[in-house]
N, C-alpha and C positions, 0 to 999 in steps of 0.2 A: 371877260377874258380869263382863261385858265392857263397857268404856266405849266410847262412840262415838268415832271417830277425831278429831273436832273437839275433844273434851275431853281428849285425851291428847297432843296435839301439843306438842312441846317447841320452845322458841325460845332462841336466844342473846340474852342481855340485857346491856346496858351500864348501869352506875350513873352517873347524872347528878344531882348535888346530892342531893336526897332522894327520887328516884324512879328506876325502872328503865325503860329504853327497849328495846323489842323490836326486834331487828335482822333476824334470819333464822333459818331452820331450821339445826340443827347440820350437816346434810348439805351445806350450802352452803360449809362450810369444808373445805379440803383440807390434810391434814397437811404441814407444811413450807412452806406458802404463806400469804400474807396477803390480806385483802380490805379495801376501803375502805367505810366506812359514813357516810352523810350524817347530821349531827346537826341537831336542831331550830334551833340558832342559826346554821346555815349552815356551820359547821366540819365537819371530817371526823375520824373515828377509823380507825386501822388495827388490824384484828383478826386475830390469828394463832392457829393451832392447831399446836402442835409435834408431832413424831412420837411423843411419849409420851402425847399426848392432853390436854396442858395448854393452856389458852387464855390469851391476853394481849391487852390493848388499850392503845394509845398514840395520841397525836396523830399524824395522818397527815402533817402539815406538817414538812418537813425544815428545821430552823432555820438551816442553813448556806446553802441555796439558795433557800428560801422556797417551793419547789414541794411540792405535796401528792403525795408519791411513796413514803413509807415503807412503805406496804402492798405495794409491789412489790419490796421489799428481800429479801435472803437472810437466813434465820435460821440461827443457830448458837449455840455456847456458848464462853465464855472463862472459864477458871478456875471452871468449874461454874455460871456465870451465863448465862442465855439472853439473846441479843441479836439485833437486826436491823441489817444494814448497809445504809445508804442506797444506792440504785442509782445515784445521781449522783456524789457525792464520797466515798463508801465509809466515812463515819464510822459507828461502831457505837454503838447505843443499847441500854442494858440494858432488857429488856422488863418487869422487875419494878419498877425504880425510875425509869426514864426518863433516867437519867444517861448522858451521852455518855462512852464509854470512851476516846475519843481527845482529849477536851477537857473536863475536869471542871467548867469554868465554865458548861457548856451542858447543858440537860436538856429533855426533852419531857414533856408531861402524860401520866400513866398513868390508866387507868380500871379499875375493878373490873368483871369480866365473869363471867357465870354462865350455866348452862343451867337453865331453869325450865319 
């Protein structure tokens, strides 16, 4: 039995409070790059797919500059922890915890992300 394409489409979803928000098809994510997603409250999330196929989502707003640019940052790893470096002032944010690796008093919101 083959399912119709409309019933088998996968979407990247972001957990918001007690519900999941559909963002895009997985093919819209490029390994090693981020994309910005508009949230229902007007905020933005930065969604990343690393080269190993793991997805991460954090607040897109850089707390140091106030600009919504983290989705444009470079991803890498430090001591085995995935991070994104802000494209403006280069502070690094842990993609799993949201903690700033360069100033432990600062962090960004993280979101659970899945393909469903």
